[in-house]
KOLSE-483221 format. One record per residue (C-alpha): x, y, z. Coordinates in steps of 0.1 Angstrom, whole numbers, padded with zeros to 4 digits, always signed. Each point is the difference from the previous one (the first is absolute). Example, Ala and Ser with C-alpha at 12.3 -4.5 7.8 and 13.67 -1.06 7.14 Angstrom:
2
+0123-0045+0078+0014+0034-0007
This chain:
385
+0004-0002-0002+0009+0036-0003-0006+0033+0021+0013+0018-0026+0022-0006-0035+0031-0004+0026-0015-0004+0031-0004-0040-0002-0020-0020+0033+0017-0033+0007-0018-0007+0028-0018-0033+0014-0034-0012+0010+0002-0025+0031-0034-0021-0003+0016-0023+0026+0000+0020+0031-0027-0003+0027+0010+0026+0027+0015+0032-0009+0027+0008+0024-0011-0032+0021-0032+0019+0007-0021+0015-0026-0023-0023-0022+0006+0005-0039-0021-0020-0019+0005+0015-0029+0039-0002+0004+0026+0028-0001+0017+0018-0024+0040+0009+0008+0005+0028-0022+0037+0006-0017+0010+0025-0027+0025+0005-0025+0012+0032-0016+0018-0007-0034+0022+0032-0008+0038+0012-0006+0000-0014+0035-0025-0034+0013-0015+0002+0031-0019-0030+0022-0027+0017+0019-0002-0028+0032-0001-0039-0005-0029-0021+0013-0002-0023+0027+0019-0034+0001-0030-0020-0006+0000+0010-0037+0036+0008-0010+0001-0024-0028-0029+0016-0018+0015+0037+0007+0035-0009-0009-0015-0011-0036-0023+0027-0004+0033+0030+0011+0020-0027-0028-0023+0005-0023-0004+0038+0002+0034+0005-0002+0007-0016-0029+0036-0006+0006+0013+0028+0016+0011+0006+0032-0015+0022+0029+0019+0030+0018-0024+0006+0028-0019-0022+0023-0024+0032+0021-0015-0014+0029-0027+0023+0014-0009-0027+0030+0020-0030+0015-0028-0024+0008+0004-0027-0013-0030-0006-0020+0018+0029-0021+0037-0007+0005+0006-0038+0009+0021-0004-0033+0026+0030+0006+0026-0027+0006-0012-0018-0029+0003+0032-0027+0036+0010+0015+0012-0038-0004-0010+0003-0040+0012+0034-0002+0029+0012+0016+0001+0034-0013-0033+0012+0008-0007+0024+0026-0024-0002+0031-0018+0036+0002-0019+0002+0034-0006+0023+0031+0031-0001+0026-0023-0021+0023-0010-0023-0026+0042-0006-0009+0003-0001+0038-0026-0029+0003+0007-0023-0029+0026-0020+0017-0027-0006+0025-0016-0020-0025+0029-0012-0022+0025-0015+0023+0027-0005-0020+0000+0024-0026+0026+0022-0010-0016+0036-0001+0035+0019-0004+0002+0026-0026-0034-0015-0014-0026+0023+0013-0010+0037-0002-0016+0016+0030-0022+0028-0019-0019+0030+0024-0031+0018-0003-0003+0018-0036+0031-0016-0016-0001-0013-0039+0013-0028-0021+0002+0007-0038+0001-0032-0019-0003+0020-0033-0034+0020-0014-0014-0017+0036+0011+0016+0033-0010-0015+0036-0009+0023+0027-0001-0016+0035-0023+0008+0028+0006-0017+0036-0031-0011+0012+0006-0015+0031-0025-0020+0025-0021-0002-0034+0002-0026+0015+0035-0010+0005+0028+0020+0015+0025-0003-0034-0030+0011-0027+0005+0022-0029-0020+0004-0032+0015+0009-0029-0015+0029-0027+0011-0005-0038-0005+0039-0013+0003-0008-0039-0030-0023-0001-0016+0013+0035+0002-0034+0011-0007-0002+0044+0014-0036+0009-0017+0005+0037+0012-0032+0017-0029-0015+0020-0019+0031+0002-0033-0004-0029+0008-0041+0004-0032-0020+0004-0003-0039+0006-0005-0023-0028+0020-0013-0031-0006+0017-0032-0011-0027-0016-0034+0004+0021+0003+0035+0004-0035+0017+0012-0013+0032+0012+0027+0019+0020-0016+0015+0025-0008-0030+0024+0031-0019-0002+0021+0030+0001-0018+0015+0029+0002-0037+0022+0041+0003-0013+0005+0036+0012-0023+0001+0032+0020-0035+0010+0038+0006-0012+0002+0035-0001-0026+0014+0022+0019+0009+0033+0021+0023-0022-0025+0026-0012+0025+0029+0008+0028-0013-0018-0022-0006-0030-0016+0034+0003+0036+0010-0001+0002-0019-0032-0031+0014-0018+0016+0034+0003+0032-0008-0015-0025-0016-0030-0018+0029-0001+0031+0018-0014+0003-0020-0026-0015-0004-0040-0008-0035+0009-0017-0016-0037+0002-0040+0017+0001-0021+0033+0026-0031+0003-0004-0012+0035+0014-0035+0009-0032-0019+0002-0032+0004-0021-0006+0017-0034+0016+0030-0017-0022+0029+0004+0000+0025-0027-0036+0013+0003-0020+0020+0022+0029+0000+0024-0012+0028+0020-0029-0024+0011+0030-0023+0016+0015+0026+0013-0029+0019+0011-0009-0034+0021+0038-0005+0010-0009+0035+0019-0030-0008+0018+0016-0034+0011+0031+0018+0012-0021+0026+0017-0020-0029+0024-0031+0015-0016-0031-0020-0011+0000-0008-0033-0038-0011+0004-0032+0012+0017-0010-0031+0021+0002-0020+0030+0022-0035+0008-0013-0024+0021+0022-0024+0010-0007-0028+0023+0015-0028+0019-0024-0026+0008+0005-0034+0020-0038-0013+0000-0016+0022-0025-0019+0026+0030+0027+0023-0014-0008-0004-0032-0035+0007+0003+0007+0030+0020+0024+0011-0030-0023-0006-0029-0032+0017+0022+0026+0028+0003+0008-0001-0037-0041+0001-0005-0002+0029+0021+0026+0020-0018-0012-0006-0034-0039+0011+0014+0017+0035+0014+0012+0006-0033+0037-0010-0002+0013+0001-0035+0017-0033+0004+0004-0030+0023+0025-0024-0005-0002-0031+0032+0036-0019+0006-0003-0032+0017+0037+0002+0015+0006-0041+0007-0005-0002-0040+0005+0027-0022+0033+0012-0012+0016+0021+0025+0018+0024-0024-0036+0004-0016-0017+0011+0036+0028+0023+0009-0001+0014-0038-0036+0008+0009+0003+0016+0032+0025+0023-0019-0022+0007-0028-0032+0008+0016-0009+0029+0020-0016-0019+0034+0005-0036+0017-0020-0020+0023+0021-0026+0017-0024-0029+0020+0022-0026+0017-0004-0029+0025+0017+0000+0038+0023-0027-0001+0024-0010+0034-0006+0032+0012+0013+0018-0028-0014+0003-0039-0008-0028-0027+0036-0003-0016-0012+0009-0038-0011+0036+0015+0033+0002+0017+0019-0011-0034-0023+0026-0019+0009+0029+0025+0034-0005+0002+0005-0001-0035-0021+0033-0002+0024+0016+0025+0035-0014-0017-0017+0019-0035-0005+0031+0018-0042-0002+0000-0010+0034+0011-0028+0029-0010-0026-0019+0006-0033-0004+0022-0003-0036+0011-0028-0018+0021+0002-0027+0025-0019-0031+0007+0008-0025+0024-0013-0037+0008+0005-0018+0035-0018-0027+0019+0006+0009+0033+0032+0026+0001+0003+0018-0028+0033+0015-0009+0001+0002-0036-0012+0035-0002+0028+0015+0025+0029-0018-0023-0015+0012-0029-0003+0034+0011+0037+0000+0014+0016-0008-0033-0022+0022-0021+0015+0028+0026+0034-0006-0010-0009+0009-0034+0004+0038-0012-0032+0019-0007-0022-0032+0009-0039+0016+0012-0018-0027+0020-0035+0000+0000-0007-0001+0040-0016-0020+0013+0010-0034-0007-0026-0023-0006-0001-0030+0017-0019-0035-0007-0004-0028+0023+0002-0036-0019-0027+0012-0027-0016+0031-0012-0036+0008+0015-0024+0025-0010+0008+0016+0033+0035+0010-0021-0017+0013-0030-0009+0034+0017+0041+0002+0009+0010-0012-0034-0014+0024-0012+0007+0033+0015+0034-0018-0009-0007+0006-0033-0013+0028+0000+0030+0017+0019+0023-0014-0022-0012+0016-0032-0010+0033+0015
C-alpha cells in the first residue's frame, strides 16, 4: 500500500492475537504499522512486533527493491513497534537509529547484547533530518504514552507520523468505523495522559497536516478535523456524548434487577442515551470507554466480604488509573445484613478529580422493593438535574 508515491506502507496485520498488551480483547486483530520513505536517503519509520517479523521483513525488502536504508526512525520503543531494531542493525551495519535521547538510553534494556555505540542519533524538539526532498522534523511527545516518544512531521508531503496517537484496535483488513475502536484504544492506552496529549495537539496545530500515519489503525487522509476534535475532547476529559452509563456488579441478580429499573427510569426521565454494563461479563475496556464517553454514570454493586463485589472494584480501579474526572455519578449499594459497597465505591470515587457524587447513596436490602422506588426516583432526578 502506498501512502504517497514515495512513502510506502510496510506494516502487517496480526489476526492471531487474542489480547493486545495481554489485557485488551481484539476480536478484529491488530495492525502494526511501519512505513518507508524512499528518497536520496531512505528512512524506515519504526518496525513491528516480533510476532510478525517474517512478514514485515518481506514487506520491507520488497519496498526497498534492492536499495539499502540509511536510517531507522524509532518513535516509540514499546515492543509492538520496536522489537526488530536489533535485526535491522544486524542486516544493515551502517544504518543509523534516530530517536529521542530517552529512547537511546532505554534501548539496552530491551537489547542486552546489541552494541549501540556510534549507531544512534539522539534528536531534540524541532530537529530536522533531510532525506533529499523529504525533510523530517521531530517533536517530542513524552508520556504519549511512554516517556521516550516522539512524532515525526514530513514537511514536503505534510505527513504526520503520530506514533501511538490516533491509533485504534483492529487489523487493517478488518477495518471498521474509526471512532469506537479508536476511543476504546485511546481511553485505555493513553487516557491517563490527557495533559500530555493536549501538549502534542498544540504542537500539531502549528503544522499543515494532510495525512496522519499512526502506528496502529488506518492511515487518515480525510476529515482530519473530526479525529483531532475527538482527541481534543478525550484528552480534556470532557464528555463526548450526553447520556448515562449504568454499570453494575451483581452476584445473585438482585443488583442487576435494580440496575435495569434504574435504566428504565432514566429513559423515562428523558436521558438522551442510557447504556447498561454487566461488569461481571462485559469487556472491561469497553466499560471504561463508556464511562469516559458519557456525561453521567450510575454504579450499582453488591457488598462482598465487608467491601464491594470485585468486578466493581476492578472497574473503579481502572477508572482511577485512567484519570476519570469531570462527571456526575450516583451510587447504589446492595447488602443483606451489613451493606458496605456504597462506602467503598464512594471512597474510590472521592479519590478521582472533579467527581460529583449524588447524595445520598441508595441502599437496597437483598432485593429491590416497591418502597425503594421513590428513593431511586429521587436519585435519578438528582443525577439528571
